[in-house]
Each structure stands twice: as C-alpha cells, then as structure tokens.
N, CA, C and O atoms as a Maestro MAE file, in Angstrom:
{
 s_m_m2io_version
 :::
 2.0.0
}

f_m_ct {
 s_m_title
 :::
 protein
 m_atom[260] {
  # First column is atom index #
  i_m_mmod_type
  r_m_x_coord
  r_m_y_coord
  r_m_z_coord
  i_m_residue_number
  s_m_chain_name
  s_m_pdb_residue_name
  s_m_pdb_atom_name
  i_m_atomic_number
  :::
  1 25 109.784 63.320 92.252 1 A "ALA " " N  " 7
  2 3 108.631 64.195 92.205 1 A "ALA " " CA " 6
  3 2 108.171 64.979 93.526 1 A "ALA " " C  " 6
  4 15 107.313 65.854 93.411 1 A "ALA " " O  " 8
  5 25 108.700 64.696 94.723 2 A "GLY " " N  " 7
  6 3 108.570 65.321 95.816 2 A "GLY " " CA " 6
  7 2 109.324 66.681 95.920 2 A "GLY " " C  " 6
  8 15 108.861 67.704 96.426 2 A "GLY " " O  " 8
  9 25 110.605 66.529 95.343 3 A "VAL " " N  " 7
  10 3 111.520 68.038 95.409 3 A "VAL " " CA " 6
  11 2 110.608 68.849 94.343 3 A "VAL " " C  " 6
  12 15 110.054 69.878 94.728 3 A "VAL " " O  " 8
  13 25 110.466 68.465 93.197 4 A "HIS " " N  " 7
  14 3 109.656 69.330 92.155 4 A "HIS " " CA " 6
  15 2 108.373 70.021 92.811 4 A "HIS " " C  " 6
  16 15 107.998 71.142 92.468 4 A "HIS " " O  " 8
  17 25 107.806 69.337 93.677 5 A "ARG " " N  " 7
  18 3 106.340 69.572 94.195 5 A "ARG " " CA " 6
  19 2 106.847 70.746 95.310 5 A "ARG " " C  " 6
  20 15 106.192 71.782 95.427 5 A "ARG " " O  " 8
  21 25 107.959 70.525 96.047 6 A "GLN " " N  " 7
  22 3 108.109 71.446 97.000 6 A "GLN " " CA " 6
  23 2 108.724 72.842 96.217 6 A "GLN " " C  " 6
  24 15 108.364 73.943 96.632 6 A "GLN " " O  " 8
  25 25 109.455 72.760 95.325 7 A "VAL " " N  " 7
  26 3 109.731 73.778 94.755 7 A "VAL " " CA " 6
  27 2 108.722 74.721 93.846 7 A "VAL " " C  " 6
  28 15 108.929 75.922 93.670 7 A "VAL " " O  " 8
  29 25 107.623 74.013 93.305 8 A "LEU " " N  " 7
  30 3 106.670 74.543 92.748 8 A "LEU " " CA " 6
  31 2 105.716 75.367 93.879 8 A "LEU " " C  " 6
  32 15 105.314 76.508 93.650 8 A "LEU " " O  " 8
  33 25 105.432 74.694 95.033 9 A "PHE " " N  " 7
  34 3 104.811 75.206 96.023 9 A "PHE " " CA " 6
  35 2 105.348 76.626 96.658 9 A "PHE " " C  " 6
  36 15 104.669 77.632 96.864 9 A "PHE " " O  " 8
  37 25 106.849 76.422 96.930 10 A "THR " " N  " 7
  38 3 107.539 77.633 97.268 10 A "THR " " CA " 6
  39 2 107.495 78.725 96.517 10 A "THR " " C  " 6
  40 15 107.443 79.882 96.936 10 A "THR " " O  " 8
  41 25 107.519 78.329 95.275 11 A "THR " " N  " 7
  42 3 107.625 79.562 94.075 11 A "THR " " CA " 6
  43 2 106.128 80.192 94.085 11 A "THR " " C  " 6
  44 15 105.994 81.415 94.136 11 A "THR " " O  " 8
  45 25 105.006 79.323 94.035 12 A "VAL " " N  " 7
  46 3 103.917 79.868 94.044 12 A "VAL " " CA " 6
  47 2 103.372 80.557 95.464 12 A "VAL " " C  " 6
  48 15 102.559 81.482 95.444 12 A "VAL " " O  " 8
  49 25 103.810 80.106 96.463 13 A "GLY " " N  " 7
  50 3 103.516 80.736 97.658 13 A "GLY " " CA " 6
  51 2 104.143 82.100 97.549 13 A "GLY " " C  " 6
  52 15 103.507 83.104 97.870 13 A "GLY " " O  " 8
  53 25 105.485 82.160 97.063 14 A "TRP " " N  " 7
  54 3 106.164 83.358 97.224 14 A "TRP " " CA " 6
  55 2 105.537 84.637 96.366 14 A "TRP " " C  " 6
  56 15 105.433 85.792 96.779 14 A "TRP " " O  " 8
  57 25 105.178 84.166 95.162 15 A "PHE " " N  " 7
  58 3 104.500 84.945 94.201 15 A "PHE " " CA " 6
  59 2 103.225 85.425 94.704 15 A "PHE " " C  " 6
  60 15 102.981 86.628 94.613 15 A "PHE " " O  " 8
  61 25 102.270 84.525 95.293 16 A "VAL " " N  " 7
  62 3 101.130 84.854 96.190 16 A "VAL " " CA " 6
  63 2 101.220 85.793 97.423 16 A "VAL " " C  " 6
  64 15 100.338 86.605 97.702 16 A "VAL " " O  " 8
  65 25 102.400 85.608 98.162 17 A "GLY " " N  " 7
  66 3 102.819 86.641 99.165 17 A "GLY " " CA " 6
  67 2 103.085 87.872 98.834 17 A "GLY " " C  " 6
  68 15 102.764 88.823 99.545 17 A "GLY " " O  " 8
  69 25 103.714 87.985 97.695 18 A "TYR " " N  " 7
  70 3 104.340 89.194 96.959 18 A "TYR " " CA " 6
  71 2 103.184 89.976 96.395 18 A "TYR " " C  " 6
  72 15 103.136 91.187 96.610 18 A "TYR " " O  " 8
  73 25 102.333 89.428 95.751 19 A "TYR " " N  " 7
  74 3 101.271 90.051 95.425 19 A "TYR " " CA " 6
  75 2 100.250 90.551 96.493 19 A "TYR " " C  " 6
  76 15 99.724 91.653 96.337 19 A "TYR " " O  " 8
  77 25 99.940 89.738 97.621 20 A "LEU " " N  " 7
  78 3 99.191 90.315 98.743 20 A "LEU " " CA " 6
  79 2 99.832 91.357 99.464 20 A "LEU " " C  " 6
  80 15 99.131 92.210 100.008 20 A "LEU " " O  " 8
  81 25 101.227 91.407 99.552 21 A "ALA " " N  " 7
  82 3 102.038 92.435 100.404 21 A "ALA " " CA " 6
  83 2 101.717 93.684 99.664 21 A "ALA " " C  " 6
  84 15 101.247 94.653 100.259 21 A "ALA " " O  " 8
  85 25 102.025 93.700 98.000 22 A "LYS " " N  " 7
  86 3 101.702 94.842 97.410 22 A "LYS " " CA " 6
  87 2 100.449 95.372 97.200 22 A "LYS " " C  " 6
  88 15 100.250 96.550 96.904 22 A "LYS " " O  " 8
  89 25 99.558 94.491 97.353 23 A "ARG " " N  " 7
  90 3 97.884 94.601 97.287 23 A "ARG " " CA " 6
  91 2 97.713 95.593 98.743 23 A "ARG " " C  " 6
  92 15 97.200 96.711 98.711 23 A "ARG " " O  " 8
  93 25 98.184 95.019 99.848 24 A "SER " " N  " 7
  94 3 97.932 95.718 101.081 24 A "SER " " CA " 6
  95 2 98.545 97.211 101.251 24 A "SER " " C  " 6
  96 15 98.062 98.171 101.851 24 A "SER " " O  " 8
  97 25 99.792 97.099 100.516 25 A "ASP " " N  " 7
  98 3 100.624 98.472 100.558 25 A "ASP " " CA " 6
  99 2 99.652 99.413 99.777 25 A "ASP " " C  " 6
  100 15 99.374 100.520 100.238 25 A "ASP " " O  " 8
  101 25 99.087 98.930 98.485 26 A "TYR " " N  " 7
  102 3 98.229 99.791 97.761 26 A "TYR " " CA " 6
  103 2 97.044 100.365 98.669 26 A "TYR " " C  " 6
  104 15 96.820 101.554 98.893 26 A "TYR " " O  " 8
  105 25 96.440 99.421 99.072 27 A "ILE " " N  " 7
  106 3 95.286 99.815 99.831 27 A "ILE " " CA " 6
  107 2 95.365 100.802 100.918 27 A "ILE " " C  " 6
  108 15 94.529 101.706 100.934 27 A "ILE " " O  " 8
  109 25 96.330 100.734 101.888 28 A "TYR " " N  " 7
  110 3 97.034 101.340 102.829 28 A "TYR " " CA " 6
  111 2 97.105 102.787 102.293 28 A "TYR " " C  " 6
  112 15 96.431 103.703 102.765 28 A "TYR " " O  " 8
  113 25 97.946 102.916 101.302 29 A "ALA " " N  " 7
  114 3 98.256 104.095 100.863 29 A "ALA " " CA " 6
  115 2 96.986 104.868 100.088 29 A "ALA " " C  " 6
  116 15 96.867 106.093 100.087 29 A "ALA " " O  " 8
  117 25 96.274 104.163 99.582 30 A "LYS " " N  " 7
  118 3 94.961 104.886 98.800 30 A "LYS " " CA " 6
  119 2 94.187 105.336 100.144 30 A "LYS " " C  " 6
  120 15 93.822 106.511 100.128 30 A "LYS " " O  " 8
  121 25 93.858 104.548 101.380 31 A "ARG " " N  " 7
  122 3 93.227 105.233 102.537 31 A "ARG " " CA " 6
  123 2 93.949 106.360 103.049 31 A "ARG " " C  " 6
  124 15 93.270 107.269 103.527 31 A "ARG " " O  " 8
  125 25 95.277 106.483 103.041 32 A "ASP " " N  " 7
  126 3 95.976 107.289 103.597 32 A "ASP " " CA " 6
  127 2 95.950 108.833 102.768 32 A "ASP " " C  " 6
  128 15 95.834 109.952 103.270 32 A "ASP " " O  " 8
  129 25 96.098 108.457 101.362 33 A "ARG " " N  " 7
  130 3 95.767 109.659 100.535 33 A "ARG " " CA " 6
  131 2 94.329 110.159 100.959 33 A "ARG " " C  " 6
  132 15 94.262 111.292 101.438 33 A "ARG " " O  " 8
  133 25 92.981 109.292 100.805 34 A "GLU " " N  " 7
  134 3 91.784 109.896 101.090 34 A "GLU " " CA " 6
  135 2 91.807 110.662 102.430 34 A "GLU " " C  " 6
  136 15 91.309 111.787 102.474 34 A "GLU " " O  " 8
  137 25 92.348 110.119 103.493 35 A "LEU " " N  " 7
  138 3 92.141 110.773 104.692 35 A "LEU " " CA " 6
  139 2 92.924 112.055 104.806 35 A "LEU " " C  " 6
  140 15 92.414 113.097 105.217 35 A "LEU " " O  " 8
  141 25 94.303 111.932 104.391 36 A "LEU " " N  " 7
  142 3 95.011 113.418 104.245 36 A "LEU " " CA " 6
  143 2 94.318 114.524 103.347 36 A "LEU " " C  " 6
  144 15 94.431 115.737 103.523 36 A "LEU " " O  " 8
  145 25 93.526 113.853 102.280 37 A "GLU " " N  " 7
  146 3 92.807 114.978 101.462 37 A "GLU " " CA " 6
  147 2 91.781 115.605 102.189 37 A "GLU " " C  " 6
  148 15 91.640 116.828 102.224 37 A "GLU " " O  " 8
  149 25 90.880 114.595 102.916 38 A "TYR " " N  " 7
  150 3 89.814 115.152 103.901 38 A "TYR " " CA " 6
  151 2 90.433 116.263 104.856 38 A "TYR " " C  " 6
  152 15 89.897 117.358 105.027 38 A "TYR " " O  " 8
  153 25 91.527 115.894 105.414 39 A "VAL " " N  " 7
  154 3 91.807 116.656 106.518 39 A "VAL " " CA " 6
  155 2 92.616 117.931 105.927 39 A "VAL " " C  " 6
  156 15 92.913 118.811 106.734 39 A "VAL " " O  " 8
  157 25 92.944 118.067 104.741 40 A "ARG " " N  " 7
  158 3 93.440 119.178 103.829 40 A "ARG " " CA " 6
  159 2 92.046 120.209 103.571 40 A "ARG " " C  " 6
  160 15 91.996 121.430 103.724 40 A "ARG " " O  " 8
  161 25 91.062 119.369 103.174 41 A "HIS " " N  " 7
  162 3 89.610 120.201 103.119 41 A "HIS " " CA " 6
  163 2 89.040 120.429 104.059 41 A "HIS " " C  " 6
  164 15 88.152 121.269 103.913 41 A "HIS " " O  " 8
  165 25 89.187 119.953 105.207 42 A "HIS " " N  " 7
  166 3 88.398 120.222 106.416 42 A "HIS " " CA " 6
  167 2 89.317 120.635 107.518 42 A "HIS " " C  " 6
  168 15 89.379 119.850 108.464 42 A "HIS " " O  " 8
  169 25 89.898 121.501 107.566 43 A "PRO " " N  " 7
  170 3 90.853 122.097 108.682 43 A "PRO " " CA " 6
  171 2 90.207 122.293 109.887 43 A "PRO " " C  " 6
  172 15 90.746 122.015 110.958 43 A "PRO " " O  " 8
  173 25 88.877 122.840 109.779 44 A "GLU " " N  " 7
  174 3 87.883 123.184 110.994 44 A "GLU " " CA " 6
  175 2 87.810 122.093 111.867 44 A "GLU " " C  " 6
  176 15 87.839 122.230 113.090 44 A "GLU " " O  " 8
  177 25 87.721 121.060 111.319 45 A "ASP " " N  " 7
  178 3 87.390 119.646 112.084 45 A "ASP " " CA " 6
  179 2 88.675 118.961 112.769 45 A "ASP " " C  " 6
  180 15 88.601 117.919 113.419 45 A "ASP " " O  " 8
  181 25 89.954 119.735 112.522 46 A "PHE " " N  " 7
  182 3 91.259 119.120 112.842 46 A "PHE " " CA " 6
  183 2 92.045 120.146 113.444 46 A "PHE " " C  " 6
  184 15 93.077 120.525 112.889 46 A "PHE " " O  " 8
  185 25 91.630 120.672 114.610 47 A "LYS " " N  " 7
  186 3 92.217 122.024 115.003 47 A "LYS " " CA " 6
  187 2 93.566 121.486 115.861 47 A "LYS " " C  " 6
  188 15 93.589 120.379 116.400 47 A "LYS " " O  " 8
  189 25 94.454 122.244 115.894 48 A "VAL " " N  " 7
  190 3 95.766 121.777 116.640 48 A "VAL " " CA " 6
  191 2 95.560 122.340 117.943 48 A "VAL " " C  " 6
  192 15 95.479 123.555 118.124 48 A "VAL " " O  " 8
  193 25 95.465 121.381 118.965 49 A "ALA " " N  " 7
  194 3 95.446 121.688 120.395 49 A "ALA " " CA " 6
  195 2 96.748 122.367 120.969 49 A "ALA " " C  " 6
  196 15 97.899 122.093 120.631 49 A "ALA " " O  " 8
  197 25 96.370 123.267 121.866 50 A "GLU " " N  " 7
  198 3 97.479 123.956 122.463 50 A "GLU " " CA " 6
  199 2 98.215 123.119 123.340 50 A "GLU " " C  " 6
  200 15 97.618 122.362 124.106 50 A "GLU " " O  " 8
  201 25 99.649 123.192 123.299 51 A "LYS " " N  " 7
  202 3 100.520 122.687 124.122 51 A "LYS " " CA " 6
  203 2 100.632 122.819 125.523 51 A "LYS " " C  " 6
  204 15 100.902 123.969 125.869 51 A "LYS " " O  " 8
  205 25 100.480 121.812 126.643 52 A "LYS " " N  " 7
  206 3 100.567 121.894 127.846 52 A "LYS " " CA " 6
  207 2 101.853 121.618 128.570 52 A "LYS " " C  " 6
  208 15 102.522 120.692 128.110 52 A "LYS " " O  " 8
  209 25 102.230 122.129 129.415 53 A "ARG " " N  " 7
  210 3 103.410 121.680 130.263 53 A "ARG " " CA " 6
  211 2 103.015 120.446 131.153 53 A "ARG " " C  " 6
  212 15 101.873 120.236 131.562 53 A "ARG " " O  " 8
  213 25 104.131 119.645 131.401 54 A "ILE " " N  " 7
  214 3 103.818 118.342 132.235 54 A "ILE " " CA " 6
  215 2 103.034 118.953 133.495 54 A "ILE " " C  " 6
  216 15 101.942 118.497 133.832 54 A "ILE " " O  " 8
  217 25 103.592 119.901 134.101 55 A "GLY " " N  " 7
  218 3 103.094 120.223 135.359 55 A "GLY " " CA " 6
  219 2 101.676 120.620 135.342 55 A "GLY " " C  " 6
  220 15 101.018 120.315 136.336 55 A "GLY " " O  " 8
  221 25 101.062 121.283 134.327 56 A "GLU " " N  " 7
  222 3 99.683 121.444 133.852 56 A "GLU " " CA " 6
  223 2 98.830 120.184 134.036 56 A "GLU " " C  " 6
  224 15 97.765 120.153 134.653 56 A "GLU " " O  " 8
  225 25 99.405 119.181 133.444 57 A "LEU " " N  " 7
  226 3 98.733 117.748 133.137 57 A "LEU " " CA " 6
  227 2 98.803 116.741 134.427 57 A "LEU " " C  " 6
  228 15 98.054 115.780 134.601 57 A "LEU " " O  " 8
  229 25 99.657 117.082 135.126 58 A "LEU " " N  " 7
  230 3 99.739 116.261 136.575 58 A "LEU " " CA " 6
  231 2 99.007 116.880 137.690 58 A "LEU " " C  " 6
  232 15 99.093 118.095 137.867 58 A "LEU " " O  " 8
  233 25 98.260 116.101 138.489 59 A "GLU " " N  " 7
  234 3 97.418 116.436 139.672 59 A "GLU " " CA " 6
  235 2 98.619 116.873 140.885 59 A "GLU " " C  " 6
  236 15 99.749 116.386 140.888 59 A "GLU " " O  " 8
  237 25 98.219 117.692 141.703 60 A "ASP " " N  " 7
  238 3 98.850 117.929 142.907 60 A "ASP " " CA " 6
  239 2 98.865 116.368 143.792 60 A "ASP " " C  " 6
  240 15 97.921 115.589 143.927 60 A "ASP " " O  " 8
  241 25 100.336 116.234 144.340 61 A "PHE " " N  " 7
  242 3 100.317 114.859 145.106 61 A "PHE " " CA " 6
  243 2 100.283 115.347 146.603 61 A "PHE " " C  " 6
  244 15 101.053 116.178 147.084 61 A "PHE " " O  " 8
  245 25 99.304 114.721 147.236 62 A "TYR " " N  " 7
  246 3 98.927 114.596 148.751 62 A "TYR " " CA " 6
  247 2 99.232 113.347 149.307 62 A "TYR " " C  " 6
  248 15 98.533 112.371 149.035 62 A "TYR " " O  " 8
  249 25 100.320 113.259 150.151 63 A "PRO " " N  " 7
  250 3 100.816 112.019 150.712 63 A "PRO " " CA " 6
  251 2 99.658 111.587 151.677 63 A "PRO " " C  " 6
  252 15 99.160 112.422 152.432 63 A "PRO " " O  " 8
  253 25 99.221 110.271 151.656 64 A "ILE " " N  " 7
  254 3 98.355 109.935 152.849 64 A "ILE " " CA " 6
  255 2 99.147 108.895 153.486 64 A "ILE " " C  " 6
  256 15 99.803 107.967 153.013 64 A "ILE " " O  " 8
  257 25 98.858 109.389 155.014 65 A "ARG " " N  " 7
  258 3 99.674 108.660 156.009 65 A "ARG " " CA " 6
  259 2 98.990 107.707 156.965 65 A "ARG " " C  " 6
  260 15 99.651 107.090 157.801 65 A "ARG " " O  " 8
  :::
 }
 m_bond[259] {
  # First column is bond index #
  i_m_from
  i_m_to
  i_m_order
  :::
  1 1 2 1
  2 2 3 1
  3 3 4 2
  4 3 5 1
  5 5 6 1
  6 6 7 1
  7 7 8 2
  8 7 9 1
  9 9 10 1
  10 10 11 1
  11 11 12 2
  12 11 13 1
  13 13 14 1
  14 14 15 1
  15 15 16 2
  16 15 17 1
  17 17 18 1
  18 18 19 1
  19 19 20 2
  20 19 21 1
  21 21 22 1
  22 22 23 1
  23 23 24 2
  24 23 25 1
  25 25 26 1
  26 26 27 1
  27 27 28 2
  28 27 29 1
  29 29 30 1
  30 30 31 1
  31 31 32 2
  32 31 33 1
  33 33 34 1
  34 34 35 1
  35 35 36 2
  36 35 37 1
  37 37 38 1
  38 38 39 1
  39 39 40 2
  40 39 41 1
  41 41 42 1
  42 42 43 1
  43 43 44 2
  44 43 45 1
  45 45 46 1
  46 46 47 1
  47 47 48 2
  48 47 49 1
  49 49 50 1
  50 50 51 1
  51 51 52 2
  52 51 53 1
  53 53 54 1
  54 54 55 1
  55 55 56 2
  56 55 57 1
  57 57 58 1
  58 58 59 1
  59 59 60 2
  60 59 61 1
  61 61 62 1
  62 62 63 1
  63 63 64 2
  64 63 65 1
  65 65 66 1
  66 66 67 1
  67 67 68 2
  68 67 69 1
  69 69 70 1
  70 70 71 1
  71 71 72 2
  72 71 73 1
  73 73 74 1
  74 74 75 1
  75 75 76 2
  76 75 77 1
  77 77 78 1
  78 78 79 1
  79 79 80 2
  80 79 81 1
  81 81 82 1
  82 82 83 1
  83 83 84 2
  84 83 85 1
  85 85 86 1
  86 86 87 1
  87 87 88 2
  88 87 89 1
  89 89 90 1
  90 90 91 1
  91 91 92 2
  92 91 93 1
  93 93 94 1
  94 94 95 1
  95 95 96 2
  96 95 97 1
  97 97 98 1
  98 98 99 1
  99 99 100 2
  100 99 101 1
  101 101 102 1
  102 102 103 1
  103 103 104 2
  104 103 105 1
  105 105 106 1
  106 106 107 1
  107 107 108 2
  108 107 109 1
  109 109 110 1
  110 110 111 1
  111 111 112 2
  112 111 113 1
  113 113 114 1
  114 114 115 1
  115 115 116 2
  116 115 117 1
  117 117 118 1
  118 118 119 1
  119 119 120 2
  120 119 121 1
  121 121 122 1
  122 122 123 1
  123 123 124 2
  124 123 125 1
  125 125 126 1
  126 126 127 1
  127 127 128 2
  128 127 129 1
  129 129 130 1
  130 130 131 1
  131 131 132 2
  132 131 133 1
  133 133 134 1
  134 134 135 1
  135 135 136 2
  136 135 137 1
  137 137 138 1
  138 138 139 1
  139 139 140 2
  140 139 141 1
  141 141 142 1
  142 142 143 1
  143 143 144 2
  144 143 145 1
  145 145 146 1
  146 146 147 1
  147 147 148 2
  148 147 149 1
  149 149 150 1
  150 150 151 1
  151 151 152 2
  152 151 153 1
  153 153 154 1
  154 154 155 1
  155 155 156 2
  156 155 157 1
  157 157 158 1
  158 158 159 1
  159 159 160 2
  160 159 161 1
  161 161 162 1
  162 162 163 1
  163 163 164 2
  164 163 165 1
  165 165 166 1
  166 166 167 1
  167 167 168 2
  168 167 169 1
  169 169 170 1
  170 170 171 1
  171 171 172 2
  172 171 173 1
  173 173 174 1
  174 174 175 1
  175 175 176 2
  176 175 177 1
  177 177 178 1
  178 178 179 1
  179 179 180 2
  180 179 181 1
  181 181 182 1
  182 182 183 1
  183 183 184 2
  184 183 185 1
  185 185 186 1
  186 186 187 1
  187 187 188 2
  188 187 189 1
  189 189 190 1
  190 190 191 1
  191 191 192 2
  192 191 193 1
  193 193 194 1
  194 194 195 1
  195 195 196 2
  196 195 197 1
  197 197 198 1
  198 198 199 1
  199 199 200 2
  200 199 201 1
  201 201 202 1
  202 202 203 1
  203 203 204 2
  204 203 205 1
  205 205 206 1
  206 206 207 1
  207 207 208 2
  208 207 209 1
  209 209 210 1
  210 210 211 1
  211 211 212 2
  212 211 213 1
  213 213 214 1
  214 214 215 1
  215 215 216 2
  216 215 217 1
  217 217 218 1
  218 218 219 1
  219 219 220 2
  220 219 221 1
  221 221 222 1
  222 222 223 1
  223 223 224 2
  224 223 225 1
  225 225 226 1
  226 226 227 1
  227 227 228 2
  228 227 229 1
  229 229 230 1
  230 230 231 1
  231 231 232 2
  232 231 233 1
  233 233 234 1
  234 234 235 1
  235 235 236 2
  236 235 237 1
  237 237 238 1
  238 238 239 1
  239 239 240 2
  240 239 241 1
  241 241 242 1
  242 242 243 1
  243 243 244 2
  244 243 245 1
  245 245 246 1
  246 246 247 1
  247 247 248 2
  248 247 249 1
  249 249 250 1
  250 250 251 1
  251 251 252 2
  252 251 253 1
  253 253 254 1
  254 254 255 1
  255 255 256 2
  256 255 257 1
  257 257 258 1
  258 258 259 1
  259 259 260 2
  :::
 }
}
C-alpha cells in the first residue's frame, strides 16, 4: 500500500505543479500583453531618453591627500 500511495501522490503533485506553472505563464503573458498595449497606445508617457556617454555620467575625480 505504501508504494501505491507514493506513486499516487507523485502523480497528483506532478499534475498540480504542471497546472500551476501553466496558469502562472498565462497570467504573466496576459499582464505583459496589457502593459505593451498600454505603452503602444500612450507613447507620450514613455519617451526614449537620449543616450549619454560614460564620461557624461561620471563625476570628475579629485584625489584627497
């Protein structure tokens, strides 16, 4: 009876895990679709920033002695 129960619980666990993984994939894909659709309809809210060079980002180095 012990081996049958282990096989049953393993099978049930695999199916539940598979279902939960597919459901989470669906929910994340749905959310991504909605967000991308919003970005596509409102481009003024998501302007592309101009690219800066690394020298423009860093501050000047002044050694302290």
